[in-house]
C-alpha positions, 0 to 999 in steps of 0.5 A: 497501513490499510489500502484506501483505494486502488486505481489503474495507476495508483494505490492510495493510503490515509495518513495523518499530515504530521506523521513521520512517514510524511517527512520521509516521503518529502525527503525521498519519494521512493517507496516499496509496497509488500502485501501478503495474504494466506496464499499470495505475496506482492512486492512493488516499488515506485514513488509516493506523493502527499496529497491533500484533496478533500474530494478525494478524501471524501471518495476514499473515506470509509467509517472504519477509518474512524478508529485512526481519524476520530474527528470529522474528515474536514477537521482531521489533519488528514493527508493521502499518500498516493503510491505509483508503482513502477515495477513489481513481483507477485507469487501465487501459492494457491496450488502449492506452498508459500513463503513460509516454505522459503523461510524454512529453507525449501523451494516454494511452489507456485506461480511467480511473475515480475511485472513492469507498470 
């Protein structure tokens, strides 16, 4: 999934209202996020809520989302997923080796920190 927006207390995603993940969130709001770039990795856990707010959809909307939602945002069956992280951990490998080192059996080198949000 593509991150639609980040605010102090939340990470936002677009989804189709009838996507299987919406049923999963209705059943259990506990979620985990895993994000990776070439030199960093972030893991966060928290809770998710399904939001149908046309003003927020319009605020977060980018033309690139038309690939997944080709109709007008008012006609499309769009919902937002609001993830509120509770705690997380990040690894910064800009000055060392990354997660690949760990997967290959050696100790990664870089910065690591656990955070409470």
